[in-house]
C-alpha atoms as one frame of an Amber mdcrd trajectory, in Angstrom:
protein
  94.420 133.191 155.976  94.332 129.626 154.614  97.025 128.588 152.124  96.072
 129.533 148.580  96.576 125.985 147.359  94.461 123.250 148.903  96.423 120.121
 149.781  95.399 117.043 147.828  92.243 115.665 149.430  92.759 112.661 151.708
  96.207 111.889 150.402  94.862 111.035 146.951  98.102 112.008 145.204  99.901
 109.223 146.989  96.936 106.864 146.783  96.841 107.264 143.021  99.836 105.972
 141.147 101.071 108.953 139.122 103.512 108.851 136.233 105.778 111.276 138.075
 105.999 112.609 141.629 103.155 114.917 142.720 105.633 117.727 143.387 106.981
 117.593 139.815 103.453 117.674 138.398 102.169 120.452 140.662 104.430 121.925
 143.329 101.820 123.062 145.861 104.225 124.960 148.090 105.901 126.785 145.208
 102.587 127.712 143.558 101.161 128.891 146.898 104.200 131.082 147.515 104.086
 132.496 143.972 100.399 133.341 144.314 101.003 135.068 147.641 103.789 137.147
 146.114 101.725 138.362 143.135  98.399 138.795 144.921  99.437 140.577 148.089
  98.508 144.204 147.804  96.133 143.758 144.851  92.509 144.803 145.322  91.129
 145.119 141.799  89.297 141.847 140.906  90.460 141.934 137.268  94.104 142.350
 138.339  93.804 139.592 140.938  92.319 137.228 138.367  94.928 138.027 135.707
  97.843 137.667 138.135  96.531 134.378 139.517  95.960 132.967 136.044  99.535
 133.863 135.018 100.950 131.880 137.964  98.632 128.927 137.268  99.498 128.969
 133.565 103.161 128.472 134.441 102.295 125.689 136.860 100.029 124.082 134.266
 102.660 124.348 131.536 105.341 122.813 133.762 103.003 120.053 134.954 101.923
 119.119 131.441 105.529 119.115 130.255 106.525 116.815 133.134 103.682 114.375
 132.422 104.516 114.361 128.693 108.216 113.771 129.455 107.475 110.884 131.825
 104.962 109.374 129.406 107.438 109.556 126.519 109.912 107.650 128.698 107.246
 105.022 129.571 104.970 105.087 126.503 102.713 102.207 127.638 102.239 103.522
 131.191  98.718 104.735 130.510  96.956 104.526 133.871  99.538 106.687 135.716
  99.381 109.127 132.788  95.593 109.538 132.984  95.772 109.856 136.774  98.480
 112.505 136.479  96.375 114.701 134.196  93.474 114.310 136.651  95.709 115.235
 139.577  96.960 118.358 137.772  93.393 119.337 136.852  92.202 118.758 140.439
  94.855 121.151 141.727  93.964 123.804 139.185  90.236 123.546 139.989  90.834
 123.678 143.753  93.224 126.604 143.474  90.809 128.651 141.360  88.092 127.909
 143.944  90.318 129.164 146.765  91.311 132.299 144.861  87.662 133.006 144.048
  86.556 132.371 147.643  89.393 134.075 149.540  90.500 136.866 147.201  87.628
 137.709 144.874  84.518 137.064 146.994  85.594 136.800 150.635  83.027 136.608
 153.475  83.436 136.353 157.247  80.822 133.618 157.704  79.008 131.417 155.206
  75.209 131.458 155.140  73.077 128.320 154.458  72.705 129.334 150.768  76.491
 129.726 150.410  77.140 125.974 150.639  78.835 124.565 147.532  80.489 121.292
 146.546  82.596 121.007 143.400  82.066 117.558 141.880  83.834 115.971 138.909
  81.560 113.960 136.611  82.022 111.837 133.502  85.581 110.870 132.592  87.027
 113.505 134.903  84.880 112.137 137.721  86.119 108.646 136.891  89.689 109.895
 137.355  90.686 109.251 133.732  91.890 112.097 131.568  93.786 112.235 128.310
  95.959 115.340 127.739  93.135 117.358 126.170  90.067 115.753 127.715  87.083
 117.875 128.727  86.730 118.878 132.383  83.114 118.195 133.389  82.135 119.946
 136.628  78.978 119.812 138.711  78.569 122.765 141.084  76.338 121.225 143.730
  74.193 123.609 145.803  71.623 122.849 148.557  68.948 125.167 147.150  68.722
 128.406 145.169  72.301 129.756 145.038  73.224 132.959 146.841  74.617 135.872
 144.798  78.044 135.070 146.231  77.864 131.451 145.091  76.917 132.557 141.576
  79.830 135.025 141.527  82.185 132.386 142.909  81.270 129.888 140.183  81.529
 132.559 137.486  85.010 133.641 138.635  86.193 130.025 138.785  84.962 129.341
 135.268  86.619 132.441 133.824  89.953 131.447 135.344  89.626 127.852 134.113
  88.731 129.075 130.621  91.738 131.433 130.701  93.810 128.320 131.416  92.434
 126.964 128.098  90.631 124.091 129.814  87.553 122.874 127.973  85.072 123.027
 130.848  81.587 121.561 130.736  79.582 122.670 133.768  76.187 122.665 135.430
  74.868 124.121 138.702  72.264 121.870 140.324  70.687 120.844 143.588  70.578
 117.210 144.642  66.896 117.078 143.653  67.782 118.523 140.201  70.339 115.743
 139.724  67.800 113.019 140.510  65.038 114.537 138.351  67.255 115.208 135.318
  69.036 111.868 135.710  65.699 110.049 135.433  64.835 111.979 132.279  68.201
 111.711 130.521  70.438 108.630 130.592  73.443 110.697 129.462  73.144 112.767
 132.658  72.585 109.598 134.681  75.769 108.098 133.191  77.790 111.198 134.088
  76.477 111.108 137.655  77.300 107.415 137.926  80.974 108.405 137.980  80.905
 111.496 140.160  83.866 112.341 142.384  84.244 114.959 145.100  86.849 117.580
 144.176  86.578 120.405 146.710  84.540 122.475 149.233  81.525 121.036 151.110
  82.206 117.326 151.569  79.002 116.761 153.588  76.893 118.059 150.695  78.744
 115.723 148.335  78.063 112.760 150.639  74.357 113.644 150.678  74.396 113.530
 146.869  76.117 110.156 146.942  73.526 108.595 149.230  70.534 110.150 147.446
  71.672 109.009 144.010  72.043 105.416 145.228  68.538 105.290 146.717  66.536
 107.633 144.494  68.154 107.386 141.043  70.228 104.255 140.495  68.041 101.787
 142.400  65.372 100.204 140.213  66.408 101.759 136.870  68.848  99.005 135.898
  67.033  97.491 132.941  66.043 100.755 131.258  69.540 102.177 131.817  71.167
  99.098 130.310  68.876  99.077 127.274  69.661 102.776 126.712  73.430 102.202
 126.958  73.286  99.220 124.584  71.237 101.228 122.075  73.859 103.985 122.279
  76.539 101.380 121.651  74.700  99.890 118.662  74.135 103.354 117.157  77.813
 104.160 117.639  78.857 100.918 115.929  76.506 101.565 113.003  78.093 104.977
 112.545  81.697 103.813 112.951  81.410 100.637 110.848  83.522  97.471 111.083
  86.039  96.866 113.861  88.814  96.732 111.256  88.205 100.138 109.655  91.638
 101.413 108.573  91.483 104.786 110.371  89.687 103.858 113.614  88.366 106.227
 116.249  90.147 105.147 119.459  87.302 106.375 121.630  84.130 105.633 119.647
  84.981 102.781 117.241  83.952  99.160 117.684  86.316  97.654 120.253  87.391
 101.116 121.416  87.489 102.818 124.813  83.806 103.715 124.816  82.891 100.022
 124.573  84.972  99.269 127.677  83.483 102.260 129.484  79.930 101.235 128.570
  80.621  97.780 129.907  81.842  99.214 133.221  78.953 101.724 133.485  76.478
  98.882 133.214  78.440  96.750 135.686  78.597  99.608 138.160  74.859 100.161
 137.850  73.995  96.498 138.435  76.675  95.319 140.831  77.480  98.644 142.583
  81.192  97.992 142.038  83.772 100.757 142.167  86.551  98.985 140.260  86.633
  96.648 137.259  88.612  94.147 139.364  85.497  93.646 141.507  83.791  91.989
 138.516  86.008  88.918 139.000  84.704  88.466 142.559  81.152  88.829 141.229
  81.753  85.991 138.759  81.289  88.173 135.677  84.851  87.713 134.409  87.450
  85.034 134.919  90.865  86.188 136.137  92.335  85.808 132.649  89.494  87.808
 131.114  90.053  90.607 133.602  93.733  90.696 132.631  92.605  91.025 129.037
  90.306  93.894 130.062  93.172  95.695 131.809  95.601  95.128 128.928  93.127
  96.424 126.329  92.157  99.426 128.448  95.807 100.302 129.140  96.784  99.998
 125.470  93.851 102.079 124.197  94.451 104.804 126.797  98.138 104.880 125.870
  97.237 105.300 122.207  94.756 108.048 123.045  97.311 109.856 125.217  99.942
 109.889 122.475  97.329 110.896 119.909  96.397 113.981 121.950 100.011 114.945
 122.666 101.157 114.615 119.042  98.196 116.489 117.563  98.102 119.084 120.342
  94.341 118.764 120.664  91.541 116.374 121.602  91.618 114.272 118.454  90.396
 110.678 118.658  90.830 109.329 115.134  93.922 107.374 114.189  94.410 108.863
 110.729  97.222 107.454 108.589  99.683 110.206 109.511  98.826 109.854 113.205
  99.282 106.078 113.064 102.904 106.544 112.020 103.558 109.191 114.691 101.869
 107.238 117.512 103.653 104.005 116.534 106.969 105.836 116.700 106.100 107.427
 120.060 105.234 103.990 121.477 108.522 102.502 120.285 107.371 100.369 117.361
 110.166 100.014 114.786 110.397  98.677 111.244 111.323  94.999 110.983 112.070
  92.696 108.070 109.135  92.903 105.688 106.954  95.093 107.941 106.792  98.705
 108.993 106.560  99.605 112.680 103.173 101.209 112.045 101.816  97.879 110.752
 102.999  96.044 113.888 101.384  98.787 115.995  98.048  98.620 114.188  98.025
  94.820 114.431  98.329  95.191 118.208  95.524  97.775 118.133  93.135  95.524
 116.191  93.909  92.508 118.371  93.002  94.497 121.473  89.826  95.731 119.738
  88.876  92.112 119.029  89.433  91.179 122.681  87.158  94.060 123.741  84.460
  92.589 121.489  84.823  89.183 123.124  84.614  90.663 126.644  81.507  92.621
 125.705  79.837  89.505 124.319  80.545  87.560 127.525  79.252  90.392 129.681
  76.024  90.916 127.729  75.167  87.247 128.036  75.612  87.481 131.811  73.107
  90.344 131.772  70.599  88.189 129.906  71.041  85.452 132.490  70.291  88.014
 135.205  67.221  89.105 133.188  68.382  92.716 133.082  68.935  92.640 129.327
  66.165  91.529 127.021  66.864  88.703 124.587  67.052  89.821 120.942  63.540
  90.581 119.669  63.650  88.163 116.732  64.705  85.347 119.053  61.732  86.066
 121.295  59.259  86.199 118.410  60.584  83.319 116.351  61.796  81.169 119.196
  62.533  77.690 117.927  64.118  74.718 119.524  66.113  72.962 116.831  66.981
  69.346 117.416  70.477  69.392 118.835  73.121  66.717 118.802  74.130  65.073
 122.053  76.227  67.279 124.331  74.506  70.561 123.422  71.600  72.534 124.853
  69.899  75.879 124.273  70.550  78.548 126.909  69.106  82.007 126.385  68.457
  81.207 122.729  72.113  80.245 122.163  74.013  77.040 121.602  75.562  75.908
 124.891  77.537  72.892 126.107  75.791  70.570 128.600  78.946  69.177 130.225
  82.221  71.080 129.931  84.430  68.196 131.053  82.882  65.763 128.606  83.125
  68.406 125.846  86.881  68.899 126.168  87.335  65.147 126.588  87.063  64.905
 122.793  89.371  67.366 121.023  87.220  67.335 117.904  84.449  69.099 119.809
  86.512  72.286 119.508  85.621  72.163 115.793  82.262  70.370 116.007  80.663
  73.218 117.958  81.115  75.560 114.973  79.594  72.964 112.671  76.631  72.548
 115.040  76.184  76.333 115.198  76.051  76.574 111.397  73.799  73.513 111.103
  71.270  74.897 113.571  71.695  78.572 112.645  72.289  79.420 116.314  74.784
  81.770 117.944  77.286  80.129 120.283  76.803  80.887 123.968  79.716  82.959
 125.386  80.307  80.392 128.120  80.890  77.815 125.393  83.219  80.269 123.638
  85.157  80.677 126.884  85.496  76.909 127.121  86.845  76.702 123.569  89.271
  79.575 124.049  90.599  78.170 127.319  91.414  74.825 125.657  93.057  75.817
 122.373  96.159  73.860 123.405  94.177  70.664 122.696  94.367  71.479 118.970
  97.682  69.735 118.266  99.252  67.971 115.274  97.475  64.744 116.171  94.096
  66.475 116.039  94.940  68.499 112.879  95.760  65.342 110.953  92.606  63.465
 111.968  90.403  62.758 108.906  87.311  63.804 110.861  88.918  67.174 111.770
  89.678  67.781 108.081  86.123  66.878 107.110  84.591  69.209 109.699  86.840
  72.114 108.708  86.206  71.771 104.978  82.469  71.321 105.571  82.429  74.612
 107.499  83.439  76.301 104.244  81.747  74.066 101.694  78.569  72.626 103.151
  76.455  75.064 105.168  76.227  78.070 102.835  77.510  80.558 105.396  81.286
  80.091 105.724  81.806  83.703 106.821  80.018  83.202 110.134  81.939  80.074
 111.079  85.343  81.368 109.968  84.941  84.772 111.625  83.961  83.262 114.988
  86.761  80.669 114.738  89.199  83.466 113.956  88.063  85.659 116.859  88.398
  82.766 119.311  91.825  81.721 117.997  90.621  78.345 116.667  91.502  79.151
 113.040  95.099  79.987 114.005  95.317  76.926 116.221  94.090  74.622 113.437
  96.243  76.343 110.775  99.192  77.787 112.774 100.515  79.544 109.648  97.399
  81.756 109.760  98.279  83.287 113.152 100.760  85.983 111.918  98.159  87.533
 109.591  95.440  87.823 112.265  94.631  91.546 112.655  97.579  92.352 110.371
  97.096  95.776 108.842  98.575  96.662 105.455  99.625 100.286 105.734  98.266
 101.711 102.510  95.158 103.434 101.175  94.156 100.487  98.979  93.277  97.785
 101.511  90.267  98.555 103.705  90.649  95.490 105.940  93.251  93.592 107.895
  94.684  90.546 106.081  92.570  87.995 107.974  89.393  90.057 107.503  90.218
  90.464 103.789  90.532  86.668 103.512  87.123  86.180 105.141  85.606  88.881
 102.896  86.951  87.016  99.837  85.341  83.761 100.974  82.101  85.648 101.721
  82.060  86.911  98.127  82.613  83.394  96.793  79.684  82.079  98.861  77.448
  84.904  97.576  78.372  84.116  93.957  77.597  80.442  94.576  74.166  81.347
  95.943  73.420  83.309  92.752  73.121  86.619  94.639  75.676  88.435  92.441
  74.657  87.105  89.042  73.763  90.545  87.680  77.028  92.150  88.864  79.274
  89.171  88.093  77.847  87.271  85.103  81.129  85.587  84.111  82.123  84.397
  87.597  78.528  83.256  88.226  78.408  81.254  84.977  81.740  79.601  85.790
  80.424  78.354  89.141  77.149  77.259  87.564  79.098  75.123  85.070  80.990
  73.586  87.984  84.513  73.821  89.417  86.408  72.037  92.176  84.937  73.999
  95.100  87.347  72.521  97.610  90.334  73.811  95.620  88.794  77.259  95.177
  87.887  77.750  98.863  91.254  76.496 100.121  93.130  78.677  97.603  91.189
  81.747  98.754  91.814  80.872 102.395  95.575  80.635 101.771  96.195  83.208
  99.017  97.596  85.874 101.405  98.961  83.517 104.066 102.533  84.838 103.588
 101.756  88.565 103.844 104.010  90.667 106.078 107.243  88.844 105.298 110.237
  90.160 103.355 109.796  87.551 100.597 107.305  87.840  97.726 104.069  86.721
  99.409 102.864  84.929  96.270 105.985  82.761  95.974 106.330  82.048  99.702
 102.554  81.582 100.017 102.617  78.913  97.303 105.359  77.047  99.186 103.328
  77.248 102.396 100.155  76.125 100.583 101.971  72.996  99.390 102.473  72.023
 103.043  99.090  73.170 104.391  96.739  71.839 101.693  97.568  68.110 102.267
  96.837  68.629 105.991  93.365  69.793 104.963  92.774  66.551 103.077  93.445
  67.593  99.455  94.878  65.033  97.027  98.057  65.622  94.998  96.321  67.093
  91.928  94.274  69.436  94.126  97.374  70.488  96.060  99.167  71.297  92.775
  96.257  73.475  91.639  96.002  75.289  94.981  99.749  75.922  94.908  99.498
  77.332  91.364  96.531  79.554  92.246  98.294  81.011  95.287 101.513  81.532
  93.300  99.699  83.344  90.474  96.712  84.840  92.301  97.715  88.357  91.116
  98.446  87.380  87.509  95.018  87.966  85.991  94.510  91.217  87.902  97.930
  92.496  86.805  97.444  91.479  83.176  93.994  93.061  82.997  94.881  96.302
  84.785  98.519  96.886  83.813  98.597  95.677  80.207  96.718  96.431  76.999
  94.311  93.510  76.676  93.481  94.558  73.105  97.041  93.556  72.155  97.006
  89.907  70.965 100.420  89.347  72.582  98.958  90.133  76.042  96.257  87.500
  75.639  98.684  85.003  74.119 101.176  85.387  77.002  98.411  85.070  79.594
  96.987  81.982  77.869 100.431  80.349  77.851 100.772  80.984  81.597  97.297
  79.624  82.431  97.445  76.649  79.994  93.952  75.218  80.615  90.374  76.508
  80.725  89.975  74.743  84.084  92.745  76.857  85.601  91.438  79.974  83.860
  87.991  79.448  85.413  89.414  79.023  88.909  91.783  81.986  88.574  89.040
  84.244  87.222  86.696  83.549  90.168  89.561  83.870  92.667  90.618  87.201
  91.104  87.101  88.627  91.272  86.704  87.598  94.933  90.174  88.943  95.776
  89.494  92.395  94.290  86.013  92.610  95.828  87.470  91.589  99.200  89.907
  94.526  99.254  87.234  97.062 100.208  83.590  98.019  99.692  84.290 100.306
  96.720  87.262  98.604  95.060  85.338  96.600  92.479  83.780  98.687  89.715
  82.600  98.377  86.132  86.008  99.384  84.781  87.722  96.435  86.473  84.779
  94.189  85.550  85.097  95.044  81.834  88.861  94.380  81.902  88.561  91.027
  83.724  85.675  89.860  81.534  87.479  90.929  78.367  90.676  89.102  79.299
  88.738  86.000  80.395  86.662  85.735  77.221  89.583  86.322  74.868  91.799
  83.848  76.724  89.063  81.193  76.881  88.508  81.533  73.135  92.259  81.266
  72.495  92.602  78.163  74.682  89.619  76.501  72.973  90.346  77.432  69.338
  94.131  77.773  69.355  96.575  80.600  69.959  97.240  81.026  66.234  93.879
  82.789  65.889  95.270  85.614  68.025  96.742  87.978  65.438  96.390  91.590
  64.346  95.116  90.778  60.868  92.088  88.885  62.132  91.242  91.653  64.591
  91.716  94.416  62.008  89.410  92.786  59.468  86.739  92.225  62.106  86.958
  95.811  63.380  86.592  97.302  59.870  83.608  95.098  59.202  81.963  96.219
  62.469  82.585  99.899  61.611  81.051  99.523  58.149  77.933  98.026  59.772
  77.742 100.871  62.301  78.140 103.520  59.555  75.904 101.824  56.992  74.213
 105.197  56.310  77.496 106.743  55.119  78.296 107.002  51.384  80.540 104.166
  50.273  83.318 106.582  49.226  83.447 108.161  52.712  83.520 104.731  54.332
  86.422 103.628  52.149  88.334 106.793  53.019  87.761 106.252  56.724  88.885
 102.608  56.767  91.937 103.448  54.661  93.230 106.393  56.712  94.215 104.426
  59.869  97.252 102.236  60.580  96.723  98.604  61.778  97.122  99.268  65.570
  94.070 101.565  65.467  91.803  98.688  64.495  92.801  96.391  67.326  92.994
  98.982  70.123  89.554 100.591  70.117  85.978  99.434  70.404  83.645 100.128
  67.506  81.797 102.799  69.530  84.996 104.862  69.848  85.890 104.327  66.175
  82.450 105.644  65.201  83.067 108.813  67.265  86.467 109.366  65.614  84.992
 108.781  62.172  82.387 111.507  62.791  85.032 113.863  64.208  87.400 113.373
  61.258  84.692 113.868  58.692  84.988 117.367  57.166  87.515 118.531  59.803
  89.289 121.770  58.874  92.963 122.687  59.266  93.749 124.002  62.781  90.496
 122.713  64.203  90.354 120.829  67.530  87.408 118.519  68.049  86.467 117.209
  71.499  83.823 114.621  72.332  83.012 113.838  75.975  80.587 111.028  76.608
  79.687 108.853  79.639  80.816 105.254  79.212  78.577 103.720  81.870  79.643
 100.168  81.065  83.123 101.110  82.299  82.271 103.573  85.089  84.186 106.263
  83.208  83.797 109.215  80.847  85.258 108.697  77.359  87.109 111.761  76.043
  87.918 111.664  72.307  90.213 114.314  70.779  91.058 114.950  67.130  93.574
 117.605  66.009  96.561 118.076  63.758  99.523 115.928  64.777 102.541 117.558
  66.389 105.015 116.555  69.145 103.859 116.538  72.776 100.103 116.351  72.171
  99.641 113.353  74.485 101.398 115.195  77.334  99.343 118.369  76.748  96.143
 116.351  76.896  97.311 114.658  80.118  98.059 118.108  81.579  94.661 119.476
  80.561  92.902 116.536  82.186  95.014 116.856  85.362  94.018 120.522  85.624
  90.315 119.670  85.685  90.949 117.024  88.372  90.316 114.053  86.085  91.866
 110.675  86.878  92.949 108.923  83.678  92.372 105.152  83.789  93.174 104.361
  80.147  94.460 106.256  77.129  95.015 105.460  73.426  96.877 107.568  70.888
  96.878 106.981  67.137  98.035 108.993  64.139  96.203 108.817  60.808  97.985
 108.509  57.492  96.848 112.049  56.607  98.358 113.711  59.699  95.631 113.802
  62.336  95.908 112.611  65.927  93.047 110.547  67.351  93.461 110.282  71.114
  90.977 108.554  73.422  91.115 108.928  77.204  88.884 107.245  79.768  88.612
 109.464  82.827  86.933 109.446  86.242  86.233 112.126  88.838  87.901 112.263
  92.271  85.455 109.654  93.633  86.217 107.174  90.842  82.933 107.764  88.976
  82.060 109.015  85.470  81.607 112.792  85.300  78.053 113.995  85.736  76.645
 115.155  82.392  76.033 118.652  83.834  79.799 119.059  84.418  80.858 118.135
  80.879  80.460 121.628  79.267  82.828 123.228  81.809  85.187 120.278  81.441
  85.229 120.793  77.663  85.875 124.541  78.101  88.859 124.043  80.425  90.405
 121.357  78.199  89.958 123.545  75.126  91.673 126.526  76.798  94.635 124.358
  77.801  95.026 122.864  74.326  94.932 126.343  72.758  97.694 127.522  75.101
  95.509 129.940  77.049  96.394 128.007  80.238  99.856 126.474  80.755  99.449
 123.131  82.534 102.945 123.179  84.048 102.338 126.509  85.793  98.703 125.905
  86.738  99.463 122.506  88.315 101.850 124.023  90.872  98.984 125.036  93.128
  96.818 121.964  92.476  99.222 119.040  92.497  99.340 118.618  96.272  99.434
 115.527  98.471  97.093 115.672 101.479  98.762 115.889 104.877  97.386 112.575
 106.151  98.643 110.831 102.978 102.241 112.116 103.085 103.294 109.276 105.405
 102.952 106.604 102.734 106.225 105.375 101.318 106.047 104.039  97.770 109.429
 103.237  96.195 109.684 103.919  92.466 110.295 100.950  90.143 110.707 101.392
  86.379 110.906  98.374  84.053 111.266  97.898  80.286 109.637  94.942  78.537
 110.284  94.176  74.863 108.586  90.757  74.915 105.062  91.742  75.977 104.181
  93.433  72.659 105.139  92.700  69.067 105.737  96.316  68.022 106.092  98.375
  71.212 108.425  98.596  74.187 106.358  98.482  77.386 107.581 100.894  80.062
 106.050 100.244  83.474 106.379 102.979  86.110 105.336 101.901  89.614 105.394
 104.879  91.995 103.501 107.216  94.368 100.310 108.579  92.853  99.464 112.289
  92.700  97.284 114.450  90.435 100.000 115.674  88.019 102.029 112.448  87.728
 100.791 111.296  84.296 101.444 114.763  82.866 105.008 114.816  84.278 105.793
 111.355  82.897 104.318 111.933  79.442 106.005 115.351  79.156 109.346 113.747
  80.032 108.799 111.028  77.406 107.702 113.607  74.824 110.819 115.730  75.431
 112.854 112.566  74.853 111.157 112.107  71.409 109.291 109.010  72.582 106.100
 108.145  70.707 103.371 107.021  73.155 100.871 104.673  71.527  98.802 104.085
  74.640  98.883 104.275  78.422  97.252 101.911  80.906  96.834 103.264  84.435
  96.204 101.007  87.448  95.711 102.716  90.813  96.046 100.957  94.176  95.290
 103.624  96.775  98.365 105.841  97.024 100.290 103.609  94.604  99.925 103.783
  90.827 101.310 101.722  87.971 101.475 103.713  84.722 102.219 101.479  81.751
 103.238 103.051  78.435 103.402 101.312  75.051 106.081 103.273  73.186 108.366
 103.460  70.122 111.262 105.740  69.329 111.104 108.466  66.678 112.058 105.902
  63.993 109.253 103.520  64.983 111.587 101.065  66.706 111.627  99.461  70.140
 114.035 100.555  72.882 116.352  97.566  72.859 119.674  99.045  73.966 120.423
  99.244  77.671 121.918 102.735  77.322 118.701 104.169  75.836 116.636 102.466
  78.533 118.875 103.889  81.287 118.653 107.391  79.804 114.843 107.204  79.710
 114.680 105.784  83.232 116.910 108.599  84.527 114.643 111.242  82.943 111.470
 109.602  84.249 112.881 109.417  87.776 113.899 113.080  87.577 110.337 114.001
  86.517 108.933 112.046  89.477 111.342 113.634  91.984 110.646 117.171  90.679
 106.901 116.520  90.830 107.098 115.172  94.390 109.011 118.271  95.488 106.290
 120.449  93.921 103.534 118.440  95.606 105.192 118.630  99.047 105.652 122.434
  98.985
């Protein structure tokens, strides 16, 4: 009898570089001996199968453990890892075939219909497997299979499934393969990478020859178009290359892009290895090294991802990013977490994959196997080009490479010419630029013409995004502004920022260009009107370009960024006054956002302090536009009506104060105006009722609420009875929120109870105001949003009202009910947000401002307000600013005697209690 384990075919175990020795991965002799021991004497097929599977399970377990151990020791050694999993799988497939053939379905002689070849296809056929990759098998038969062949295949599959392998399989003749491959490009792709595993090698060779002549020959163009359409569809689904939780396999710049590139190359050039593409002139040697480095890195990431999750997961979720970074040896450094360094490496490789793909696709066009873009064929135009350029394949190309690099400035001029003509740059020209970045030196950077070209790329052609993004991808932006290089592909590990730092910067500049073109006038009336009136565009664009230049360092990026801007801006040709303004804008680029979102802008002191910091309307205009672009550049859904109302309100009040004088900013003026507006809104009320309403509220009430809210409270207070609770829920579409107004008898802890009730219904509080009337009623207004950051749908308001009412009446205890609801999602637990608590007695005339900066969770506001309530703290209002997993809750408070918290001892006691509430809440959320 033959040995029960087939030796590795043609010495492939030694030919392939494995991450460990073949014997450690699969000890053929030991497994063969073990199988002989357990199978000898058995005759029942079920017993034979079960006994064989038990032996193979042990071998599989030991092999996988050995590969995982070796990979953990060499976490970047991806190719030997993928080969090792293939080798282990090969041995398992061959062994099950031998057991099925020799023990389960033995025959003396094979008939013509008993011929069978086991072929690996797809990734398994390519010889690349991640720990939990699918095993795609083709059972190749010469004609209709014999009953024995069918039984053999069935037994093999059952054993492989018992080994928990995810097997995809098909049983086909050679003719079937050709016919189906012509009909379905997915099948054709799988067959493109077939590999003989076991059994009838002659049959496998026949398949190989037939596929080359009957399937692959002559189908190049249609195959390529199909693969490129697949790629485009995949990119549309996955989104931008810099999506914060990328799919390693399917995302833009991921493994599938590299595989698609090689599939097409194999189809056209009949190459077996990517290295052969250098000999064919497709890639330069350096580009091939880039290909190998990207492929190795992405496979390493995928391998660790599978091993950590214990399954075939492909998405780098936040929690997996931390775990994979740790497995690959990335550690925290000064100012940056290891996971951020890891993700920067990931995005840089993804960018390189994009560049390689672009080069390759252009080669295909030159070979006429890929059609030019349809619009370019229909609207073909030959714009008048400057000397030194020509049109090749509808793209801007360089006529003479040597002459081009003879003038350093051409490394910038080509981007200007591309924007001027509206043409894409030919990849060969991109290669030329990238290969000569060293020419961009200090001498070139300080040339007046270089400064002019660079600034014109942003200011003159109306499409700065296109020029800057291509310059960034080719490394020109970092070469021209070396300080920009560290933030290229730099990820900020949080749930707030959707883009890498460099992409965020480009998104900000894109938004500015759109505002300038008048395309966002309806959404951004204030910013649009500022630009229409006129500002120093050069200052604004340079400030946006540099505002996050110091990210990723231990120092405050605003302060360090301002210092860097003072050195960079003169190099870009700005005069002293412009440099001063750019420096100020970078230093205070978060000021307006912080003031609007973390402070009560209805408080005159807030506006006065902001006006003193800004000093001039000119600076205010620039800072307002920069702030809007900065927030909109964070992510596609970051800007909303709530933020818009806050920014507009702060801008208009500050502009008025700077133009008419800060002395106009006082409570008395606001109070008189608010009462007058309420009288006009309630003109139908009897005069006596109006007088009672305007007399029952203390001064802060008149400055803190809009007339619409004061009208609601007036109606609620009218004829209210003792013990009654009145609730009004109404969509506030102007602010993208639902306004919840509550009136009830005043007693301690009401604010906390309301916060608890709202937390129970899943409402996110974005703003809250609490006032007490002179006759003992509480008027509390909350602005709330649903889990998606939108106002509640009107159909949900009745149930919302019912739940809030039950909580306020004590029928539901918020503290108990929140235990099961106040949970942090698994993928979000990895975020570290240190808690900072500050006390400010200068920011308001009558309140102490307590700012709590910490990790957000559903029950946080309730925990904080309950802690303050138990400490006899009166909460006048709360302003909530959320930045992904981070939240800043700002409370305007007084003590029980109506005084500020001046003494350090009282502040420390409150801080201690607030921290305890946060820690207890975190423990509850982690359970």
